[in-house]
N, C-alpha and C positions, 0 to 999 in steps of 0.2 A: 411595145405591144407585140409586134411581129416576132421578135426574138423570144419573148415569153411563150407565145403560142407554139412556136416551132420547138422550143424546149419541152413543152408538155407533150407534143406529138412524139418526140424521140423517146421520152420516158414511157409513154403509153405503148409504143411499139415494142419496148423491151419488157412490158408487163409489170412495171412498177406502179402504175396508176391508170385510171380511166379519167378522161377529161372531156368536157363539152365547152368549147370556147364561144363566147358571144362577140362576134367581130363586126356586127352592123348595128347602128343605133336603133333601128326600127324594132329589133328583137327585144329590146328592153321593155318597150311599151306593150308588145305582144305577150310577153311572159307575165307582166303585171296584170294585164287584162284577163288572161286565161285563168290565173290563180286568184282572181277576184270573184266576180259574180258568175262567170261562165263555168267555173270548175264543178260545182255540185250538179249543174245541168248536164254537163258532158258525162260525168260519172253515171248518172241515172240513165242516160241514153245508151251508154256502152253496155250496161247491164241488161238492156232489153234486146240488143242485137246478137245474132248468131255469128260470132267471129271465130268459130272453131278452127277453120282451115288457116285463116290469117294468123291466129295465135300459134298454131303448130309450126308454121313457117318461122315466126319470130323466135320461138323457143329453140328451133334447130339452129338459128343464127347465134343465139345466146350461148347454146351448148358448144358450138364450134369455137367461139371466142374464148369461152372458159377453158376448154380443153387445151388451147394453145398457151394459156397463161399459167395453168396449174402446174405444180411440180409433178414429176413422174410418180412419186409415191403417194399421191393423194387419190383416194378412190372416189370416182365420180360416176354415178350410174346414169348414163345418158338417156337410156330408154325410160327409166323411172321419172326423170325430169321432164321428158317429152310428154309422158302420160299424166303429169301432175295437173291439178285444176287451176293453175295460174292463169289469170285473165289480164286484159289490157287495163281494166279498172284497178286491179291490184297493183300493176306497175306504176300507174299514175299516182296512186296513194302512197306508194313506197318513196317516190321521188318528191312528193309534195313538200316535205320539210326542207329540201334543198333549194326550192324555188319560191316558196310562198312569201318570203321576205326580201325578194330580189329588188335591188336598187340599180340605178343607172351607172353606179361605180363598179358593179360586179362584172368582171370580164371573163370569168370561167368558173365552172363547177368542177372540182377535183375530188376524186375518190381514190384513196390509197388502196392498193390491192393487198390482200393478206398474205400472199405467197412470196413477196419480194421485200427484202430488207433495205430500206432507204439508209439506215445507219451503216449497214455493211457497205453499201455503195459509196457513201461519203468517206468512210474510213479508208477504203482502198484508194479513192481519188486523192485524199489528203496525203497518202503515202506515195504519190507520184504516178499512180496508174491512170491510163487514159480510159475514158468511158467505154470505148469499144473493146478494150482489152479485158474488161471485167466479165467473167463468166458466171452464170447462175450456179448455185449449189446443185450439182447434178450427179453426185456419187452416193449411192445408197444400196442397201441389200434387202431383197424381198425373201424372207425365210419361208413363207408359205409356198411360194412357187419355185424356190431354189434358183433364184436369178440375181446376179449381181449387175447393177445398172451403172453405166458410164454415159451420161447424157442420153443419146438416142440408141445406144448399143446395149445389148444384154448378153451376159455370159452365164451359161448354166452351171450349176454345181450339183447335178444329179446324173445318174445313169440308170436307164430303164425304170424311171420314176422312183428310184431310191436315192436319198441324199448321200453325197460323198463326204469324205472327211473335211474337205474345205468348207462345205456347208456348215458343219458343226462349229468350225473355227470362226467363220464370219458371223454366224448367229451370235456366238458368245461375245465377239468383239463389238458388234453394233447394238447389242442388247442394252448396254448402259450408255446413256448420253455422255458425250465428251470423253469416253474411254478411248485411248489411243494404242494400248498394248494388250495382247491376250497371251498369257503363258499357256502352253499346251496342257499343263497339269490342271489349269483352271477351267478347261472345257468340260462341261458336264458329261459328255459322252466319252471322254478320255479314259482308256482302260489302263490303269496304273499297274495292273498285275501282268500286263503283256510287255516284256522287255523290248519288243520291237515297235511298240506303239508310237514312241516319239519320232522315230525315223519314218514311220508310215505317214504321220501327219506332215512331217517336213517334205517328204516326196510328193504327197498329194498337193500341198500348197505350191510347191515348186512347179508342178505340171500346170496348176491353175494360173500362175503368173505368166506362163508362156502363151496363154490363150489370147492375149491382147497386148499390144506394144505399150499401152498406157499403164498396165497393171504394175510392172516393176518400178514405175515412178510413184505410184500411189502407196505401195507397201514395201516394207523392208522385212525380208524373211531371215530369221535366225534359226539355229539348231533347236532352240527350245521355246521360241515365241514368234508371234507375228506382230508387226508394228505398223501403224498408219503414219506415213510420212508427214512431217509438220507442215509442209507447203500445201497439203491437200485437206487439212483438218477443216478449214472454213468452207470447203466445197461439199462436205458430207451432210446428209440428213440424219 
């Protein structure tokens, strides 16, 4: 039991799931009692109370947790969530299906998070990697803001608010899921009438790769194309 709950906590801290463990016998009867005759009474009472400030605090805590777990490329409007009309009654109704059939044999409620792949985790562990060695997929390109992301670091691909050639190359490379190579000629903005265009793209990407020590490990730059290193494919969004 203790090992199981500790394992859930470890997975929860890494963002793979959320779990609520029931580790005392008295909680079983309390859950069953609450989701019996007490439930509709509590819901009605909550609807009558002014819990605006308490709910705002709760939503701020939820937003903080969600922001820690979500991938960097997921757009989450924190202010919009805080201003939403979510209530405590809504929350209790959302979790009701998880608890209304609770029995004394249930030891935890587990919710898998949508942003972490358990399959990817198991695959890597089955190939000999230790849990702590497995990193989240944290490499992605934001074409709207001209920013390349590596975990918590960002590398700009623009100058004076104008996109550079590396922006066009990365946009083309990451535009198609699972694409690993982009030929310069296949970049929509590539000017084939300019005999110096190929060298210009090579030089621009070469300068880009020097902006962070991790970039030369992620990309292989050639005279006519840019390639995503095989070791990093599973880390990209």
